[in-house]
C-alpha positions in Angstrom: 54.1 -12.3 -4.1 54.4 -9.5 -1.6 52.5 -9.0 1.7 50.2 -6.4 3.1 51.2 -5.3 6.6 49.3 -3.2 9.1 51.3 -1.0 11.5 49.3 0.1 14.5 50.0 2.0 17.7 47.4 0.8 20.2 46.4 1.5 23.8 45.4 -1.4 26.1 41.8 -0.7 25.3 42.4 -0.8 21.6 42.4 2.9 20.8 44.4 4.0 17.8 43.2 7.5 17.4 45.6 10.5 17.5 48.8 8.9 18.9 51.2 11.5 17.4 49.8 14.8 18.7 46.9 16.5 20.4 45.5 17.9 17.1 46.3 14.9 14.9 42.7 13.6 14.9 40.0 15.2 16.9 37.2 13.5 15.1 34.2 12.7 17.3 35.4 15.3 19.9 38.5 13.2 20.8 40.5 15.3 23.3 43.2 12.7 24.3 45.5 12.9 21.3 49.2 12.8 21.7 49.3 9.8 24.0 52.3 8.0 22.3 55.0 10.6 23.1 55.2 9.9 26.8 56.4 6.4 26.0 58.8 7.1 23.2 62.4 6.1 23.6 65.4 5.3 21.4 64.6 1.6 21.1 61.0 2.2 20.1 62.1 4.8 17.6 64.6 2.4 16.1 61.9 -0.3 15.7 59.5 2.0 14.1 62.2 3.3 11.8 63.3 -0.1 10.8 59.7 -1.0 9.8 59.4 2.1 7.7 62.8 1.3 6.0 61.4 -2.0 4.8 58.2 -0.8 3.2 58.0 -0.1 -0.5 54.4 1.2 -0.8 52.0 2.9 1.5 48.3 2.0 1.6 46.1 4.5 3.6 42.5 5.3 4.4 41.3 8.8 3.5 41.5 10.4 6.9 45.1 9.1 7.6 46.1 10.1 4.1 44.9 13.7 4.6 46.9 13.8 7.9 50.0 12.5 6.2 49.7 14.5 3.1 49.4 17.7 5.2 52.5 16.9 7.1 55.2 14.8 5.5 55.7 16.7 2.2 56.7 19.8 4.2 59.3 18.0 6.4 62.2 18.1 3.9 65.1 15.9 3.3 66.5 16.1 6.8 63.9 13.7 8.1 64.5 10.1 6.9 60.8 9.1 7.5 59.7 12.0 5.3 62.2 11.1 2.6 60.9 7.5 2.6 57.2 8.4 2.6 57.6 11.1 0.0 59.5 8.7 -2.3 57.4 5.5 -2.2 54.2 4.9 -4.2 51.2 5.8 -2.1 47.7 4.4 -2.5 44.6 5.9 -0.8 41.2 4.2 -0.7 38.5 6.9 -1.3 35.2 7.2 -3.1 35.4 11.0 -3.3 39.1 12.0 -3.7 39.8 12.9 -7.3 43.0 15.1 -7.3 45.4 14.0 -4.6 47.9 16.6 -3.5 50.7 14.3 -2.4 53.0 13.4 -5.3 53.1 9.7 -6.1 49.5 9.0 -5.0 47.0 6.7 -6.7 43.4 6.7 -5.7 41.8 3.2 -5.3 38.0 2.7 -5.5 37.6 -1.1 -5.4 39.2 -2.3 -2.2 39.0 -6.0 -2.8 40.3 -6.1 -6.4 42.7 -3.2 -6.4 44.3 -3.8 -3.1 44.7 -7.5 -3.8 46.6 -6.5 -7.0 49.2 -4.6 -4.9 50.6 -7.9 -3.6 51.7 -8.6 -7.1 53.5 -5.3 -7.5 55.2 -4.7 -4.2 57.1 -6.8 -1.6 55.9 -4.9 1.5 52.8 -2.8 1.4 52.2 -1.1 4.7 48.9 0.2 6.1 49.5 2.8 8.8 46.7 3.8 11.1 43.6 3.8 8.8 41.4 1.9 11.2 38.3 1.9 9.0 40.2 0.7 6.0 42.0 -2.0 8.1 38.6 -3.3 9.3 37.6 -3.7 5.6 40.9 -5.3 4.7 40.6 -7.8 7.5 37.1 -8.7 6.5 38.3 -9.3 2.9 41.3 -11.4 4.2 43.7 -8.9 2.7 46.0 -8.4 5.8 49.0 -10.8 5.9 50.7 -9.3 9.0 49.9 -7.2 12.0 52.8 -5.1 13.4 51.4 -3.8 16.8 53.0 -1.5 19.3 50.9 -1.8 22.4 51.2 1.0 25.0 50.5 0.8 28.7 47.6 3.1 29.0 43.8 3.1 28.8 41.9 6.1 27.3 38.3 4.9 27.6 37.3 6.8 24.4 38.4 7.2 20.8 38.4 5.1 17.7 39.1 1.4 18.5 40.4 -1.3 16.3 38.7 -4.8 16.4 35.5 -3.3 17.7 31.9 -4.3 16.8 31.7 -5.7 13.3 35.3 -7.0 13.1 35.6 -10.2 11.2 36.5 -13.3 13.3 40.1 -14.3 12.7 43.0 -16.1 14.3 46.6 -15.0 14.3 50.0 -16.6 15.0 52.8 -14.8 16.8 55.7 -14.8 14.3 58.4 -12.9 16.2 59.3 -12.8 19.9 57.5 -10.1 21.8 59.8 -7.2 22.6 59.4 -4.9 25.6 60.7 -1.3 25.5 62.1 0.7 28.4 59.0 2.8 29.0 56.5 0.0 28.8 55.5 -0.4 25.2 55.5 -3.9 23.7 56.0 -4.9 20.1 53.9 -7.8 18.8 54.0 -9.3 15.3 51.2 -11.6 14.1 50.3 -13.3 10.9 46.9 -14.4 9.8 46.1 -18.0 10.8 42.7 -18.7 9.4 39.5 -18.9 11.5 39.5 -18.8 15.3 39.0 -22.1 17.2 35.9 -21.8 19.4 33.6 -24.1 21.3 36.3 -25.6 23.4 35.5 -26.3 27.1 38.7 -25.3 28.8 38.1 -27.8 31.6 38.4 -30.6 29.0 41.1 -29.1 26.9 43.9 -31.1 28.5 42.2 -34.5 27.9 
């Protein structure tokens, strides 16, 4: 059985919106897009590229899908990320999309049943961005691993992951944290059941 992994670029206050460019996602009047580039370095790029090399299917929410479908097919064979994304099977969760433009795309309607079935078909299904979809997948216990790149800035506005309504969950760190030259940190977690609460820290050592 394969695993479903979520790849997220996050600020310290949990914002995931518009990391790649100022016009990537202006939903909600967001004017702070393009915040990732100032912290990009070769080591960060290699880590992101290695993760993309390992995926064999993409699972996206509708908004992220539209962004990707409008960009990656036009990048050509000179870009290895474009080659990978254009080649692998792509799945988009949408109630309204009927005729996806990106070759190799399948539309999913039933998140719980159809996404769960992807584990039986692929070794490494990656969810990139797609915060609303990710919230649903976490609630349905359909995320096996979180691949987080945490950036040293606070934006104060924008779409946040793990906000109000997120399902309680515990995670285990499964790889050593890795710090990059410009301050980003890579964190890899796997799901570890329900969170432990109700512990009085003053008595935790007894």
